[in-house]
C-alpha positions as CSV (number, residue, x, y, z in Angstrom):
1,M,-11.0,21.3,37.0
2,K,-9.0,18.0,37.3
3,S,-7.6,16.1,34.3
4,A,-5.6,13.0,33.7
5,V,-3.9,11.6,30.6
6,E,-3.8,7.9,29.5
7,T,-1.5,7.0,26.6
8,L,-3.4,4.6,24.3
9,N,-0.5,4.2,21.8
10,P,2.5,6.3,20.8
11,T,0.2,8.6,18.7
12,R,-3.0,8.7,20.7
13,V,-4.1,9.6,24.2
14,R,-7.3,9.8,26.3
15,L,-7.9,12.8,28.5
16,T,-10.2,12.3,31.5
17,V,-11.6,15.6,32.7
18,E,-13.6,16.4,35.9
19,V,-15.2,19.9,36.1
20,P,-16.9,21.1,39.3
21,F,-20.3,22.5,38.5
22,E,-19.4,26.0,39.8
23,E,-16.9,26.3,36.9
24,L,-19.8,26.1,34.5
25,K,-21.4,29.3,35.8
26,D,-20.1,31.6,33.0
27,S,-21.3,29.1,30.3
28,L,-24.7,28.7,32.1
29,D,-25.1,32.5,32.1
30,A,-24.3,32.6,28.5
31,A,-26.8,29.8,27.7
32,Y,-29.6,31.6,29.5
33,K,-28.7,34.8,27.6
34,K,-28.7,33.1,24.3
35,I,-32.0,31.3,24.8
36,N,-33.5,34.7,26.0
37,Q,-32.7,36.2,22.7
38,Q,-34.2,33.3,20.7
39,V,-37.6,32.8,22.5
40,T,-40.6,34.8,23.5
41,V,-42.8,34.2,26.6
42,K,-46.1,36.1,27.1
43,G,-45.8,38.6,29.9
44,F,-42.0,39.1,29.6
45,R,-40.0,41.5,27.4
46,K,-37.6,39.8,24.9
47,G,-34.3,39.2,26.7
48,K,-35.8,39.7,30.2
49,I,-37.2,36.2,30.8
50,P,-36.1,34.9,34.3
51,A,-34.0,31.7,34.4
52,R,-36.6,29.8,36.4
53,V,-39.2,30.6,33.7
54,I,-36.9,29.3,31.0
55,D,-36.3,26.1,33.0
56,Q,-40.1,25.7,33.4
57,R,-41.1,26.4,29.8
58,F,-38.2,25.0,27.9
59,G,-36.5,22.6,30.3
60,R,-33.4,22.8,32.3
61,G,-31.9,20.1,30.0
62,A,-31.8,22.5,27.0
63,V,-29.9,25.0,29.1
64,L,-27.4,22.5,30.3
65,E,-26.8,21.2,26.8
66,E,-26.2,24.7,25.5
67,A,-23.8,25.5,28.5
68,V,-21.9,22.2,28.1
69,N,-21.4,22.8,24.3
70,D,-20.1,26.2,25.1
71,A,-17.8,25.0,27.9
72,L,-16.3,21.9,26.5
73,P,-13.8,23.5,24.0
74,K,-12.4,25.7,26.9
75,F,-12.0,22.8,29.3
76,Y,-10.5,20.6,26.6
77,T,-7.9,23.2,25.7
78,E,-7.0,23.7,29.4
79,A,-6.5,20.0,29.8
80,V,-4.4,19.8,26.6
81,N,-2.2,22.7,27.8
82,E,-1.9,21.3,31.3
83,A,-0.7,18.0,29.9
84,E,1.6,19.7,27.4
85,L,0.2,17.7,24.5
86,D,0.6,18.5,20.8
87,P,-2.8,17.3,19.4
88,L,-3.4,16.5,15.7
89,G,-6.9,17.1,14.4
90,Q,-10.2,17.2,16.4
91,P,-10.8,15.1,19.5
92,E,-13.5,12.5,20.0
93,V,-15.4,13.7,23.1
94,D,-17.7,11.6,25.2
95,I,-19.6,13.1,28.2
96,T,-19.4,10.4,30.8
97,E,-21.3,12.2,33.6
98,L,-23.4,15.3,33.9
99,K,-25.1,16.0,37.3
100,D,-27.0,19.2,37.6
101,G,-25.4,21.3,40.4
102,E,-22.6,18.8,41.0
103,T,-20.2,17.9,38.2
104,L,-19.4,17.5,34.5
105,N,-17.1,14.6,33.6
106,F,-15.9,13.9,30.0
107,T,-13.2,12.0,28.1
108,A,-11.5,13.2,24.9
109,E,-9.5,10.9,22.7
110,V,-7.1,12.6,20.2
111,D,-4.1,11.9,18.0
112,V,-0.9,13.5,19.2
113,R,2.5,14.1,17.7
114,P,4.7,11.2,18.7
115,A,7.8,11.9,20.9
116,L,10.8,11.5,18.6
117,E,14.4,10.9,19.5
118,I,16.7,12.5,16.9
119,P,20.0,10.6,16.9
120,D,23.4,11.9,15.8
121,Y,23.1,12.5,12.1
122,S,26.6,13.8,11.4
123,G,27.7,10.4,10.1
124,I,25.3,10.4,7.1
125,E,27.0,9.8,3.8
126,V,25.4,10.0,0.4
127,E,26.5,9.8,-3.2
128,V,25.2,12.1,-6.0
129,D,25.7,12.5,-9.7
130,A,28.8,14.4,-10.7
131,V,28.4,17.7,-12.5
132,E,29.7,17.0,-16.0
133,V,28.7,19.0,-19.1
134,T,29.8,17.2,-22.3
135,D,30.3,18.7,-25.8
136,E,27.2,16.7,-26.8
137,D,25.1,18.4,-24.1
138,V,26.2,21.8,-25.4
139,E,25.5,20.9,-29.0
140,K,22.0,19.6,-28.0
141,S,21.3,22.9,-26.2
142,V,22.4,25.0,-29.1
143,E,20.4,22.8,-31.5
144,Q,17.2,23.4,-29.4
145,L,17.8,27.1,-29.6
146,R,18.3,26.8,-33.4
147,E,15.0,25.0,-33.7
148,R,13.3,28.0,-32.1
149,F,14.6,30.2,-34.8
150,A,13.5,27.9,-37.7
151,S,11.5,29.5,-40.5
152,T,9.0,27.8,-42.8
153,S,8.2,28.1,-46.4
154,P,5.4,26.4,-48.4
155,V,6.5,23.6,-50.7
156,E,4.6,21.7,-53.4
157,R,5.4,18.1,-52.5
158,A,4.2,15.3,-50.1
159,A,4.6,16.0,-46.4
160,E,7.6,14.5,-44.6
161,D,8.8,14.2,-41.0
162,G,9.6,17.6,-39.6
163,D,7.4,19.5,-42.0
164,V,4.8,22.0,-40.7
165,V,1.4,21.2,-42.2
166,T,-1.8,23.2,-42.0
167,I,-4.8,20.9,-41.5
168,D,-8.5,20.7,-41.0
169,L,-9.8,18.0,-38.6
170,E,-13.2,16.4,-38.2
171,A,-13.9,13.8,-35.4
172,K,-16.8,11.3,-35.3
173,V,-17.9,9.0,-32.6
174,D,-20.3,6.3,-33.5
175,G,-20.8,7.9,-36.9
176,E,-21.8,11.3,-35.5
177,V,-19.7,14.4,-35.9
178,L,-18.9,15.9,-32.4
179,E,-20.0,19.4,-31.7
180,D,-16.5,20.2,-30.6
181,G,-14.9,17.8,-33.1
182,I,-14.2,20.2,-35.9
183,A,-11.0,22.3,-36.1
184,N,-9.8,24.2,-39.2
185,G,-6.5,25.8,-40.0
186,V,-4.5,23.9,-37.3
187,S,-0.7,24.2,-37.6
188,Y,1.1,20.9,-36.8
189,T,4.7,19.8,-36.9
190,I,4.9,16.2,-38.1
191,G,6.6,14.1,-35.5
192,S,6.1,16.5,-32.6
193,G,3.4,14.2,-31.0
194,E,1.4,17.2,-29.9
195,L,-2.0,16.2,-31.4
196,L,-3.6,12.8,-31.8
197,D,-2.1,9.3,-31.9
198,G,-1.9,8.2,-35.5
199,I,-1.9,11.6,-37.1
200,D,1.7,11.5,-38.2
201,D,1.2,8.3,-40.3
202,A,-2.0,9.8,-41.7
203,V,-0.6,13.1,-43.0
204,K,2.9,11.8,-44.1
205,G,2.8,11.4,-47.9
206,L,-0.1,13.8,-48.4
207,E,0.2,16.9,-50.5
208,A,-1.9,20.0,-50.1
209,G,-5.5,19.1,-50.8
210,G,-5.0,15.5,-49.8
211,E,-7.0,13.9,-46.9
212,A,-7.0,10.7,-44.9
213,T,-9.0,9.0,-42.2
214,F,-7.7,7.3,-39.1
215,T,-8.9,6.1,-35.7
216,S,-7.6,7.6,-32.5
217,E,-8.5,7.9,-28.8
218,L,-9.5,11.5,-28.1
219,K,-7.4,13.2,-25.4
220,G,-9.8,16.0,-24.4
221,G,-13.2,17.5,-25.1
222,S,-16.7,16.1,-24.7
223,A,-15.7,12.6,-25.8
224,A,-12.3,12.4,-24.1
225,G,-11.1,8.8,-23.8
226,K,-13.4,7.5,-26.6
227,E,-12.3,6.0,-29.9
228,S,-13.0,8.4,-32.7
229,E,-12.8,8.3,-36.5
230,V,-10.8,11.3,-37.5
231,T,-10.7,12.8,-41.0
232,V,-7.7,15.1,-41.6
233,K,-7.3,17.3,-44.7
234,V,-4.0,18.9,-45.5
235,T,-4.4,22.5,-46.8
236,Q,-0.6,23.4,-46.9
237,V,2.7,21.8,-46.5
238,A,5.7,23.9,-45.4
239,A,9.3,22.9,-45.0
240,R,11.2,24.0,-41.9
241,E,14.5,25.7,-42.6
242,L,17.1,26.0,-39.8
243,P,19.5,28.9,-39.7
244,E,23.2,28.3,-40.2
245,L,25.2,27.8,-37.0
246,D,27.5,30.7,-37.2
247,D,28.3,34.1,-35.6
248,D,25.2,35.6,-37.4
249,F,23.0,33.1,-35.6
250,A,24.6,33.9,-32.3
251,Q,23.8,37.6,-32.8
252,L,20.3,36.8,-33.8
253,A,19.5,34.4,-31.0
254,S,21.4,35.9,-28.1
255,E,23.3,38.8,-26.7
256,F,26.6,37.3,-27.9
257,D,28.7,38.3,-30.9
258,T,30.2,34.9,-31.7
259,L,29.0,31.3,-31.8
260,D,31.9,30.3,-29.5
261,E,30.6,32.8,-26.9
262,L,27.1,31.4,-27.2
263,K,28.4,27.9,-26.7
264,A,30.4,28.9,-23.7
265,D,27.3,30.5,-22.1
266,S,25.3,27.4,-22.8
267,R,27.9,25.3,-21.1
268,K,27.8,27.6,-18.1
269,R,24.0,27.5,-17.9
270,L,24.0,23.7,-18.2
271,A,26.5,23.4,-15.4
272,N,24.4,25.6,-13.2
273,M,21.3,23.5,-13.9
274,K,23.2,20.3,-13.1
275,Q,24.5,21.8,-9.9
276,F,21.0,22.7,-8.9
277,D,19.9,19.1,-9.7
278,Q,22.8,17.8,-7.7
279,A,21.9,19.8,-4.6
280,T,18.3,18.6,-4.9
281,Q,19.5,15.1,-5.2
282,A,21.7,15.5,-2.2
283,Q,18.8,16.8,-0.1
284,E,16.5,13.9,-1.1
285,R,19.2,11.3,-0.3
286,V,20.2,12.8,3.0
287,L,16.5,13.0,4.0
288,E,16.0,9.3,3.1
289,K,19.0,8.4,5.3
290,L,17.8,10.6,8.2
291,L,14.3,9.0,8.1
292,E,16.0,5.6,8.3
293,L,17.7,6.7,11.6
294,V,14.4,7.8,13.3
295,E,11.6,5.6,14.5
296,V,8.4,7.5,13.5
297,P,5.0,6.1,14.4
298,V,2.3,7.5,12.2
299,P,-1.3,8.2,13.4
300,E,-3.7,6.0,11.4
301,K,-6.4,8.7,11.1
302,L,-3.9,11.3,10.0
303,L,-2.5,8.8,7.4
304,E,-6.0,8.0,6.0
305,D,-6.8,11.7,5.8
306,E,-3.5,12.4,3.9
307,V,-4.1,9.5,1.5
308,N,-7.6,10.8,0.7
309,T,-6.3,14.4,0.3
310,R,-3.7,13.2,-2.2
311,K,-6.2,11.2,-4.2
312,H,-8.7,14.1,-4.2
313,N,-6.0,16.5,-5.4
314,L,-4.9,14.1,-8.2
315,E,-8.4,13.3,-9.4
316,H,-10.2,16.6,-9.1
317,H,-7.4,19.0,-9.9
318,Q,-4.5,17.5,-11.9
319,L,-6.4,14.9,-13.9
320,G,-9.5,17.1,-14.2
321,Q,-7.5,19.7,-15.9
322,M,-6.3,17.1,-18.4
323,G,-9.7,15.7,-19.1
324,L,-8.8,12.3,-17.6
325,D,-10.3,10.1,-14.9
326,L,-8.3,7.9,-12.5
327,A,-9.0,4.7,-14.5
328,K,-7.6,6.3,-17.7
329,Y,-4.6,7.7,-15.8
330,L,-3.7,4.3,-14.4
331,E,-4.0,2.8,-17.8
332,I,-1.6,5.4,-19.3
333,Q,0.8,4.8,-16.4
334,G,0.5,1.1,-16.7
335,K,-0.4,0.7,-13.1
336,T,-3.1,-1.3,-11.3
337,A,-5.4,0.2,-8.7
338,E,-3.6,-1.8,-6.0
339,E,-0.2,-0.4,-7.1
340,F,-1.6,3.1,-7.1
341,E,-3.0,2.7,-3.7
342,T,0.3,1.3,-2.3
343,E,2.3,4.1,-3.9
344,T,0.0,6.8,-2.6
345,R,0.1,5.4,0.9
346,E,3.9,5.1,0.9
347,A,4.2,8.7,-0.3
348,A,1.8,9.8,2.4
349,V,3.7,8.0,5.1
350,K,7.0,9.5,3.9
351,G,5.4,13.0,3.8
352,I,4.1,12.7,7.4
353,K,7.4,11.2,8.7
354,T,9.4,14.0,7.0
355,Q,7.3,16.7,8.6
356,F,7.4,15.1,12.1
357,V,11.2,14.6,11.9
358,L,12.0,18.1,10.5
359,D,9.7,19.8,12.9
360,E,11.5,18.0,15.8
361,L,14.8,19.2,14.4
362,V,13.5,22.8,14.3
363,K,12.9,22.5,18.0
364,K,16.1,20.7,18.7
365,E,18.3,23.1,16.8
366,Q,16.2,26.1,18.0
367,L,15.7,27.4,14.4
368,N,13.8,30.6,13.8
369,V,12.4,32.2,10.6
370,N,12.9,35.9,10.1
371,Q,10.9,38.2,7.9
372,E,13.4,38.2,5.0
373,E,13.4,34.4,4.8
374,L,9.6,34.3,4.9
375,T,9.3,37.0,2.2
376,E,11.8,35.2,-0.1
377,H,9.9,32.0,0.3
378,L,6.6,33.7,-0.4
379,M,8.0,35.2,-3.6
380,R,9.1,31.7,-4.8
381,R,5.8,30.2,-3.9
382,A,4.0,33.0,-5.7
383,A,6.1,32.4,-8.8
384,S,5.4,28.7,-8.9
385,S,1.7,29.3,-8.4
386,G,1.4,31.7,-11.3
387,M,0.2,34.5,-9.0
388,S,1.7,37.9,-8.3
389,P,3.5,38.2,-4.9
390,D,0.8,40.6,-3.7
391,Q,-2.0,38.3,-4.8
392,F,-0.4,35.3,-3.2
393,A,0.4,37.1,0.0
394,Q,-3.2,38.3,0.3
395,A,-4.5,34.7,-0.3
396,V,-2.1,33.4,2.3
397,V,-3.2,36.0,4.9
398,E,-6.9,35.6,4.2
399,G,-6.7,31.8,4.4
400,G,-4.8,31.9,7.7
401,Q,-1.9,30.1,6.0
402,V,1.0,32.2,7.3
403,P,2.0,29.6,9.9
404,L,2.1,26.9,7.2
405,L,4.6,29.0,5.2
406,V,6.6,29.7,8.3
407,G,6.7,25.9,8.9
408,E,7.8,25.2,5.4
409,V,10.8,27.6,5.7
410,A,11.7,26.3,9.2
411,R,11.7,22.7,7.9
412,G,13.8,23.7,4.9
413,K,16.4,25.2,7.3
414,A,16.3,22.1,9.4
415,L,17.0,19.9,6.4
416,A,19.8,22.3,5.4
417,V,21.4,21.8,8.8
418,V,21.4,18.0,8.3
419,V,22.8,18.3,4.7
420,E,25.6,20.6,5.9
421,A,26.6,18.0,8.5
422,A,26.5,15.1,6.1
423,T,29.3,13.9,3.8
424,V,28.2,14.3,0.1
425,K,30.4,12.7,-2.6
426,D,29.8,12.6,-6.3
427,T,30.2,9.5,-8.5
428,N,33.8,10.5,-9.1
429,G,34.5,10.2,-5.4
430,E,34.9,14.0,-5.0
431,I,33.5,15.8,-1.9
432,V,30.6,18.1,-3.0
433,D,30.4,21.5,-1.3
434,L,26.8,22.6,-1.4
435,D,27.3,25.8,0.5
436,D,27.1,27.9,-2.6
437,E,24.0,26.2,-4.2
438,D,20.8,28.0,-4.9
439,E,18.8,28.6,-1.7
440,E,15.6,27.5,-3.4
441,T,16.6,23.9,-2.8
442,E,16.4,24.5,1.0
443,T,12.6,24.3,1.1
444,E,11.8,21.8,-1.6
445,A,11.8,18.6,0.5
446,A,10.0,20.4,3.4
447,E,7.3,21.7,1.1
448,A,6.8,18.1,-0.2
449,S,6.2,17.0,3.3
450,E,3.2,19.4,3.8
451,T,0.3,17.2,4.9
452,S,-3.4,17.5,5.8
453,E,-2.2,17.4,9.5
454,E,-1.2,21.1,9.1
455,K,-4.7,21.9,8.1
456,T,-6.3,20.0,11.0
457,E,-4.2,20.9,13.9
458,G,-6.2,22.1,16.8
């Protein structure tokens, strides 16, 4: 076999392959054997039909077609390996010449990873938010905890902001009560915004036994997105009572004996959260600077696939679970279809470029992933997916996704190398040492760069 490579552009090549006919022998034998098992000829036992009879009865062309289909993947792979290419997706194959007994010639066009030059990145400098926990932050945190321990008691008065009301609801569309439009005994905190738009104004001022009617767009159910006439009846009004902020509350709501100890712990937790956010912010900004340094051509077909994948995931998974369609989502977001298209395309470009650059860094820095790192990453991914580690691991193995997880960890390590080499300062001008930050942040940007390219490599 002889092959040659023609570069069509930085991300696409054409392979020209010439195969001597004798190299098709194994595939021809396999073709005759396969056809033998599929057909019957009077006078011959199944599987024992001579090749010349198959040629006469079914045509030599059918045999050649079967043999070529069997042989092409093998010869294509040999040509790719010989040229040391890194293909993306499936090739477009065109048989240019097939002469029985002489030769098989074909071309294969395929997208390839672009050759990247990673420049010196040690000069990258970024600024991140300073880690500052104010007394106001601590008070807000403690107040949120206090809210969780609030008690309620029925009152005989009109409902007010912050009260918990028990209500019955009935929704009509075009004058007809919806099958799924009736709900009784619903508990609702006025002002929480957890139910329908307009319900707060409707129930405020009502006492137990009072009712009101208002119009609202339904957020879910069989008539999601439609204007509905909703009748709400209040069956009980209860006032929320917050516990006193004292040492007794600290003992009730935590493992601490005093309110001062509880506040000190809240301050520490808030600082840890802000340090985590700071580390994530540093990674994102260092990555942006790194991408600015590297010229990364993006294969158009890969980009289109990635854009379509992102749209599909949004429409059929995220929005579907919320009972929304794309048009309604864009209306809520205040975006036009053109703006959404532009943003999705930009995000896809960034994801692909990130993956290409970090993968190149993995090679340049000769980074490896050990079993412990892979296991830790798997545990985090399992937790975020809501599955047990065993369930997630089984799904990964059965889906052949282990290489994808390895790639995520390796890219996270590559980004960590760049962040470590960069100068990170906070808004106070202080140098930020990220060495002690939570290792979870190592893989976040790399995970965000996962593209459909990983699923179509071949």
